[in-house]
C-alpha positions in Angstrom: 20.3 47.2 -17.8 18.5 43.9 -17.0 15.5 45.1 -14.9 15.3 41.8 -13.1 18.8 42.0 -11.6 17.7 44.0 -8.5 15.0 41.3 -7.8 17.6 38.6 -8.0 20.0 40.4 -5.7 17.2 41.0 -3.2 16.2 37.3 -3.1 19.8 36.1 -3.1 21.1 38.2 -0.2 17.9 39.2 1.7 15.6 36.3 0.9 12.7 38.5 -0.2 10.8 37.8 -3.4 9.5 41.3 -3.9 10.4 44.9 -3.2 8.2 47.3 -1.2 6.8 50.2 -3.1 8.7 52.4 -4.2 12.1 50.6 -3.4 12.7 49.3 -6.9 12.0 52.6 -8.6 14.5 54.3 -6.3 17.1 51.6 -7.0 16.7 51.9 -10.8 16.9 55.7 -10.6 20.3 55.6 -8.9 21.6 52.9 -11.2 20.6 55.1 -14.2 22.9 57.8 -12.7 20.2 60.1 -11.4 20.5 62.2 -8.2 17.8 60.6 -6.1 15.8 61.4 -3.0 14.0 58.7 -1.0 11.4 60.0 1.5 10.3 56.8 3.2 8.7 56.5 6.6 10.3 54.5 9.4 10.1 50.8 8.6 9.7 51.3 4.9 13.2 49.8 4.1 15.4 52.7 3.3 18.7 50.8 3.6 17.8 48.3 0.9 17.4 51.3 -1.5 21.2 51.9 -1.5 22.5 48.4 -0.4 21.0 46.6 -3.4 22.3 49.0 -6.1 25.7 49.1 -4.3 26.1 45.4 -5.1 25.1 46.0 -8.8 27.2 49.1 -9.4 30.8 49.4 -10.6 33.0 50.4 -7.6 32.1 51.2 -4.1 29.1 53.0 -2.5 30.1 55.5 0.2 27.4 55.8 2.9 27.3 58.9 5.1 25.5 58.3 8.4 25.5 60.4 11.6 25.4 57.7 14.2 28.3 55.3 14.9 26.0 52.8 16.6 23.8 52.6 13.6 26.8 52.3 11.3 28.2 49.4 13.2 24.9 47.6 13.3 24.4 48.1 9.5 27.9 46.8 8.7 27.4 43.8 11.0 24.1 42.9 9.3 25.7 43.2 5.9 28.6 40.9 6.8 26.1 38.3 8.1 24.7 38.4 4.6 28.2 37.9 3.1 28.2 41.4 1.7 31.6 43.1 1.7 31.1 46.2 3.9 33.3 48.2 6.4 33.3 51.4 8.3 35.9 54.0 9.4 35.6 55.7 12.7 37.8 57.5 15.3 37.2 54.6 17.6 39.4 52.3 15.5 43.1 51.8 16.0 45.5 53.0 13.2 46.0 49.3 12.2 42.2 48.8 11.8 41.9 51.9 9.7 44.8 50.8 7.5 43.2 47.4 7.0 40.0 49.2 5.7 42.1 51.5 3.5 43.8 48.5 2.0 40.5 46.9 1.2 39.5 50.1 -0.5 42.6 50.2 -2.6 42.2 46.6 -3.6 38.5 47.1 -4.6 37.5 44.5 -2.0 34.5 46.5 -0.7 31.0 47.3 -2.0 29.9 49.6 0.8 31.9 51.9 3.1 30.2 53.7 6.0 31.6 57.0 7.3 30.4 59.9 9.5 30.2 63.3 7.8 33.1 64.5 9.9 35.3 61.8 8.2 34.9 63.7 4.9 37.3 66.3 6.1 40.0 63.8 7.1 43.2 64.3 4.9 44.2 60.6 5.1 40.7 59.5 4.0 40.6 62.0 1.1 44.1 60.9 0.0 43.0 57.2 -0.2 39.5 57.9 -1.7 40.9 59.9 -4.6 42.0 56.7 -6.4 39.0 54.6 -5.5 36.1 54.0 -8.0 32.9 55.2 -6.5 29.5 54.0 -7.8 27.4 56.5 -5.9 27.1 58.4 -2.7 24.3 57.6 -0.2 23.4 60.2 2.5 21.4 58.6 5.2 19.3 60.8 7.7 19.6 63.5 5.1 17.4 65.9 7.1 20.5 66.5 9.3 21.7 68.9 6.5 18.8 71.3 7.1 18.7 74.0 9.7 15.0 73.4 9.8 15.5 69.7 10.3 15.1 67.8 13.6 18.7 66.9 14.1 20.7 69.6 12.3 24.4 68.6 11.9 26.5 71.4 10.4 29.1 68.8 9.4 26.6 67.5 6.8 27.1 70.7 4.9 30.6 69.4 4.0 29.0 66.8 1.8 28.6 69.3 -1.0 32.4 69.9 -1.0 33.1 66.2 -0.9 30.9 65.7 -3.9 33.0 68.3 -5.8 36.2 66.5 -4.6 35.1 63.1 -6.0 33.3 64.5 -9.0 29.8 65.8 -9.5 29.2 63.1 -12.2 29.0 60.6 -9.4 25.3 60.3 -8.5 24.0 61.0 -5.0 21.1 59.4 -3.1 19.6 61.2 -0.1 17.4 59.2 2.3 15.3 60.3 5.3 12.1 59.3 7.1 11.2 62.7 8.4 11.3 65.7 6.0 8.9 68.6 5.7 8.6 70.5 2.4 11.0 73.1 3.7 13.6 70.5 4.7 13.3 68.7 1.4 14.1 71.9 -0.5 17.1 72.5 1.7 18.4 68.9 1.1 18.2 69.5 -2.7 20.0 72.9 -2.4 22.7 72.0 0.1 23.6 68.6 -1.6 23.6 70.4 -4.9 21.4 67.7 -6.5 20.6 68.2 -10.2 17.6 66.9 -12.1 16.8 65.1 -8.9 14.2 62.2 -8.9 12.1 62.4 -5.7 10.3 59.3 -4.5 7.9 59.8 -1.6 5.9 57.1 0.1 2.9 58.2 2.1 3.6 58.8 5.7 0.3 57.2 6.6 0.6 54.0 8.6 -2.9 52.4 8.4 -2.0 49.7 10.9 -0.9 52.1 13.7 -3.3 53.1 16.4 -2.1 56.2 18.2 -3.3 57.0 21.7 -2.4 60.1 23.8 -3.3 59.7 27.5 -3.3 62.5 30.0 -2.6 61.0 33.4 -0.8 61.5 36.8 -0.6 57.8 37.3 1.8 56.7 34.5 2.9 53.5 36.2 -0.7 52.4 36.6 -1.4 53.2 32.9 1.6 51.2 31.8 0.5 48.2 33.8 -3.0 48.3 32.3 -1.6 48.7 28.8 0.9 45.8 29.1 -1.8 43.6 30.6 -4.2 44.3 27.7 -1.8 44.5 24.7 0.5 41.5 24.4 3.6 41.2 22.3 7.1 42.7 21.9 7.4 46.4 22.5 9.5 49.4 23.5 8.9 51.9 26.3 10.8 55.2 25.7 12.0 57.1 28.8 13.9 60.4 29.0 16.7 59.3 31.4 18.8 56.2 32.0 17.8 56.2 35.6 14.1 56.0 34.5 14.8 53.0 32.4 16.4 51.1 35.2 13.8 52.0 37.8 10.8 51.3 35.6 12.3 48.0 34.6 12.8 46.9 38.2 9.2 47.9 39.2 7.6 46.1 36.2 9.8 43.0 36.6 8.6 42.7 40.2 5.1 42.9 39.0 5.7 39.9 36.7 6.1 41.6 33.3 8.7 40.4 30.9 10.9 43.6 30.5 14.5 44.7 30.4 16.2 48.1 30.1 18.6 49.6 27.5 20.6 52.8 27.3 23.8 54.2 25.7 25.8 53.8 29.0 25.8 50.0 28.8 28.9 48.1 27.7 29.0 46.9 24.1 28.5 43.3 25.3 25.4 44.2 27.4 23.9 46.1 24.5 24.4 43.2 22.1 23.0 40.7 24.5 19.9 42.7 25.4 19.1 43.6 21.8 19.6 40.0 20.8 17.2 38.7 23.5 14.6 41.3 22.6 14.9 40.8 18.8 14.2 37.0 19.1 11.4 37.4 21.6 7.7 37.7 20.7 6.8 39.1 24.1 9.6 41.1 25.7 9.3 44.8 26.2 12.5 46.9 26.2 12.6 50.0 28.3 15.0 52.4 26.7 16.2 55.9 26.1 16.0 57.1 22.5 19.5 55.5 22.1 17.6 52.4 21.0 15.7 51.8 17.8 17.6 53.3 14.9 18.0 50.7 12.2 16.4 47.9 14.2 15.4 44.9 12.1 12.3 43.6 14.0 9.0 43.4 12.2 6.7 42.2 15.0 6.9 45.1 17.4 3.3 45.4 18.6 3.5 48.2 21.2 5.3 51.5 21.7 4.9 53.5 24.9 6.3 57.0 25.5 6.7 57.4 29.3 7.0 61.2 28.6 6.6 63.3 25.4 9.6 63.4 23.1 10.9 66.8 21.9 9.4 66.9 18.4 6.8 65.4 16.1 9.7 64.0 14.0 11.0 62.1 17.0 7.6 60.9 17.9 6.7 59.7 14.4 10.1 58.0 14.0 9.8 56.2 17.3 6.1 55.0 16.9 7.0 53.9 13.4 9.1 51.1 14.8 5.9 49.3 15.6 3.9 47.1 13.1 6.5 46.9 10.3 4.8 43.5 9.4 1.6 45.3 8.6 -0.4 44.0 11.5 -2.3 46.3 13.9 0.0 47.8 16.5 -0.6 50.4 19.2 1.4 53.5 20.4 0.7 55.2 23.7 2.0 58.6 24.8 1.6 59.5 28.5 1.6 63.1 29.6 0.3 65.7 32.1 0.2 69.5 32.3 2.9 70.0 34.9 5.3 67.9 32.9 4.8 70.0 29.8 5.5 73.1 31.9 8.7 71.5 33.2 10.0 70.4 29.8 9.2 73.7 28.2 11.0 75.5 31.0 14.0 73.3 30.8 14.2 73.8 27.1 14.0 77.5 27.5 16.9 77.4 30.1 19.2 75.7 27.5 18.9 78.8 25.2 21.9 81.1 25.8 21.9 84.8 25.0 24.8 86.0 22.8 26.7 87.3 25.8 26.4 83.9 27.6 27.4 82.1 24.4 30.5 84.3 24.0 31.3 84.0 27.7 31.4 80.2 27.5 33.6 80.1 24.5 36.0 82.8 25.7 36.5 81.1 29.0 37.0 77.7 27.3 39.9 79.1 25.2 41.2 81.0 28.2 41.1 77.9 30.4 43.6 76.1 28.1 45.6 79.1 27.1 44.5 79.1 23.5 45.3 82.3 21.7 43.8 83.6 18.4 44.9 81.5 15.3 46.4 78.8 17.6 45.5 75.1 17.4 46.8 73.1 20.4 47.6 69.5 19.8 46.9 68.3 23.4 43.8 66.5 24.5 42.6 68.4 27.6 40.8 67.1 30.7 37.5 68.9 31.2 35.6 69.2 34.5 32.0 70.4 33.7 31.2 71.1 37.4 34.3 73.2 37.8 33.7 75.0 34.5 30.1 75.8 35.6 31.3 77.3 38.9 33.7 79.6 37.0 31.3 80.9 34.4 28.3 80.9 36.8 25.8 79.7 34.1 23.3 77.0 33.9 25.0 73.6 33.2 22.4 72.9 30.4 23.5 76.1 28.6 27.2 75.0 28.8 26.3 71.5 27.5 24.2 73.0 24.7 27.1 75.2 23.5 29.7 72.4 23.7 27.4 70.0 21.8 27.0 72.6 19.1 30.8 73.2 18.8 31.3 69.5 18.7 28.7 69.0 15.9 30.3 71.9 14.0 33.7 70.1 14.2 35.3 73.1 16.0 36.2 70.8 18.8 35.7 67.3 20.1 34.0 67.0 23.4 33.4 63.6 25.0 30.7 63.8 27.6 30.1 60.1 28.1 32.7 57.8 29.8 34.4 55.4 27.3 37.5 53.2 27.0 40.9 54.7 28.1 44.0 55.2 25.9 47.5 53.9 26.6 50.9 54.0 25.0 54.2 52.8 26.4 56.9 55.5 25.8 59.9 53.3 26.8 61.7 50.7 24.6 60.2 47.3 24.6 63.5 45.8 25.6 63.1 47.2 29.1 60.5 44.4 29.8 63.5 42.0 29.8 65.1 43.8 32.7 64.1 44.8 36.2 64.1 48.5 35.3 60.8 49.2 37.1 61.4 47.0 40.1 58.3 45.1 41.3 56.2 47.0 38.7 58.1 45.4 35.8 55.9 42.3 36.1 52.7 44.5 35.8 54.1 46.2 32.7 54.9 42.8 31.2 51.3 41.6 31.8 49.9 44.8 30.3 52.0 44.5 27.2 50.6 40.9 26.7 47.0 42.0 27.2 47.0 45.3 25.3 48.2 44.7 21.7 50.1 47.5 19.9 50.7 49.5 23.1 54.3 50.2 22.2 53.4 51.6 18.7 50.4 54.0 19.3 47.7 55.0 21.7 45.5 51.9 22.2 42.0 51.9 23.5 41.4 49.5 26.4 38.8 48.9 29.2 40.3 49.6 32.6 37.7 47.4 34.2 38.5 44.3 32.0 42.3 44.9 32.3 42.1 45.2 36.1 40.2 41.9 36.2 42.8 40.2 33.9 45.7 41.5 36.1 43.8 40.4 39.3 44.2 43.8 40.8 41.5 46.4 41.9 40.4 49.1 39.4 41.6 51.8 41.8 45.1 50.2 42.1 45.4 50.0 38.3 44.3 53.6 37.9 46.9 54.8 40.5 49.6 52.7 38.7 48.8 54.3 35.3 48.6 57.8 36.8 52.0 57.4 38.5 53.8 56.4 35.3 51.9 58.9 33.1 53.3 61.7 35.4 56.8 60.2 35.1 56.5 60.3 31.3 57.1 56.5 30.9 53.6 56.0 29.5 50.9 58.2 27.9 47.6 57.5 29.7 44.3 59.2 28.9 41.6 58.4 31.4 38.4 57.4 29.5 36.2 58.2 32.5 37.1 61.9 32.3 35.5 64.4 29.9 37.9 65.5 27.2 38.3 68.5 25.0 40.3 68.4 21.7 40.4 71.5 19.5 40.1 70.7 15.8 40.6 74.1 14.2 42.6 77.2 15.0 40.8 79.7 17.2 38.9 82.2 15.2 36.7 84.4 17.3 35.3 86.4 14.4 33.7 83.4 12.8 32.6 81.6 16.0 31.1 84.7 17.5 29.5 85.8 14.2 28.5 83.2 11.7 28.3 80.3 14.1 26.4 82.3 16.7 23.7 82.9 14.1 23.5 79.1 13.4 23.4 78.3 17.2 20.6 80.8 17.9 18.6 79.5 15.0 19.0 75.8 16.1 18.0 76.6 19.7 14.9 78.6 18.7 13.9 75.9 16.2 14.0 73.3 19.0 11.6 75.3 21.1 9.3 75.9 18.1 9.2 72.1 17.3 8.4 71.4 20.9 5.5 73.8 20.8 4.2 72.0 17.7 4.4 68.7 19.6 2.6 70.2 22.5 -0.3 71.2 20.2 -0.4 67.6 18.8 -0.5 66.1 22.2 -3.1 68.4 23.7 -5.4 68.2 20.6 -8.6 66.4 21.1 -10.4 67.5 17.9 -8.4 66.3 14.9 -7.4 62.8 13.8 -3.8 62.1 15.1 -2.6 60.5 11.8 -4.2 63.3 9.8 -2.2 65.9 11.8 1.0 64.0 11.3 0.4 63.8 7.5 -0.3 67.5 7.4 2.9 68.3 9.3 4.9 66.5 6.6 3.0 68.3 3.8 0.7 65.4 2.9 -3.0 65.9 2.4 -5.4 63.4 3.7 -9.2 63.4 3.1 -10.1 60.7 5.6 -9.5 60.0 9.3 -7.6 57.0 10.5 -10.6 55.7 12.7 -8.0 54.1 15.1 -6.5 57.0 17.2 -7.9 58.1 20.5 -9.5 61.1 18.9 -11.3 59.1 16.2 -12.4 56.4 18.7 -13.8 59.0 21.1 -15.8 60.6 18.2 -17.2 57.1 17.4 -18.1 56.6 21.0 -19.8 60.0 21.1 -21.6 59.6 17.8 -23.5 56.5 19.0 -25.4 58.2 21.9 -26.0 61.3 19.7 -28.0 59.2 17.2 -29.8 57.3 20.0 -30.5 60.5 21.9 -32.0 62.1 18.8 -34.3 59.1 18.2 -35.4 59.1 21.8 -36.4 62.7 21.7 -38.0 62.2 18.2 -40.6 59.8 19.7 -41.9 62.6 22.0 -40.6 65.6 23.9 -38.4 64.5 26.8 -37.4 66.1 30.1 -33.9 66.1 31.4 -34.8 63.6 34.1 -36.2 61.2 31.5 -33.0 61.6 29.4 -30.7 61.1 32.4 -32.6 57.9 33.3 -32.5 56.5 29.8 -28.8 57.3 29.2 -27.6 56.5 32.7 -24.2 55.1 31.4 -23.2 58.7 30.6 -22.4 61.5 33.1 -24.6 64.6 33.4 -21.8 66.6 31.8 -21.6 64.3 28.8 -25.4 64.3 28.2 -25.4 68.1 28.5 -22.6 68.3 25.9 -24.5 65.9 23.5 -27.8 68.0 23.9 -25.9 71.2 23.1 -24.3 69.6 20.0 -27.7 68.4 18.7 -29.2 71.9 19.3 -26.3 73.6 17.5 -26.9 71.2 14.5 -30.6 72.1 14.7 -31.6 68.5 15.1 -33.4 69.2 18.4 -34.6 72.3 20.2 -35.2 73.3 23.8 -39.0 73.9 24.4 -38.2 75.3 27.9 -35.4 75.1 30.4 -36.1 71.4 31.1 -37.7 69.9 28.0 -36.4 69.0 24.5 -38.1 68.3 21.2 -37.2 67.8 17.5 
């Protein structure tokens, strides 16, 4: 093929004149039909590696990605560049999915984004069998590995999907965080043949990493924001922390805002837009923010608390300095916090009897017998469930999240839009069948399109505002007619359980228990690795990260807190040795000469010089060369 074509596509759609190393090599590899792995650090431009060849290949590129928010953002960005891309998700209405399917059948798309769970969907498989596929792109490929940071069992269905569409169709796997063990699992579980592996160094020469032990986190953040100007992100553990910290810092005059997954779509878009186009705003966020962001001039990352793994940490700090200029990352911690987090992680790990108790009671609660698959969507009350099984709530959540990720059931923990379908003939709207409520039904029918055909998602808050009634009044109205059978109403504010496969205790209590146990233990192990990284005061931070990802480095970064402390320490060591070389010196003379340092620091420097045999102690109080 013409080797200049990728460059022309890059400039035409993205406005860049040159690829970053090794983007073009990755693109040419997949275009030549090779199974390809791209191990590129955060900010190295992974998405371009499959988006450019998707435009050059015959047919459509199917992109498998684990996060719907990231999928939506990618598709939106592609459409803004006039690239034909769509996604399919369970959030869409049947009409929206049919529209995407029609585009697929008519060869009107170059990229289709789906979650790994979608690969099991019969309707999707039926449509895709007649579609020409250029190649498969597996984003966040580390999710396929049980040793990875975000193990998603549904990723293991990709191998079967490859067999369904044909092994001759090449596959590209992309990730920013993969150890050697994870890399070998990616190759094995995706069944990649003669795979071409492209790996860019994980080293970020423009990142200065600082770990600060402190009990005054707020004071530290104020000092950091005052000293280091520019756009940034402060990562917090909880939504409540993001709001509180934002309020405090705003009141102190800092340009900040907060962001978390519980915000409405409109709020998320607005906050992200304001931050993206600002050169100074700092966004205080949970880790819900950052995946796939397209902002090069992030100067500062602050972790209000330690994340749960080195992979998370590296991915999050990697969002700074994508333009190549010096950027700083600070992580704040204290001993008591580490003890609390380690304890809370341990409490999420269920024994086998606890795991079985949760699952058996779940099936019992809804009357699901072996080999049965109920069609109903059930309401789920976590507090009530906890009182019945008498187990830690975090253990229950951990098991439910695991079953959800394994596609055994769907469990919705976060509030979302509600669902509504009218079960009566539309002609009743022309009569006074429902008395004074007929007018309300008529208004709802005008506001919620398709409500007579299928379950439609809608926002109760926005609908109540449009109807000029209170939210509670609308909620009571919908409950009343749901109970009468005139409508089907699913309250989006309630947690839901939908079983996806027939009950099979032998597999869930056997094979899946082994997976669950391994995942939980792996989380704890990864946290212990992070704990070592944070508490380390001896080794270069960047060098430790490189070693973790299997990359050897023969030099220190000279920018992290450990390296800078060594530099600071080295200066007085040389001066102290020269001072003693002139003539023997007493401790009092040394303390007086180096008064900027504490007694403890001077004593430490003296001991180091003695151990290196550069000076010696003549007596208890005097030193000589």
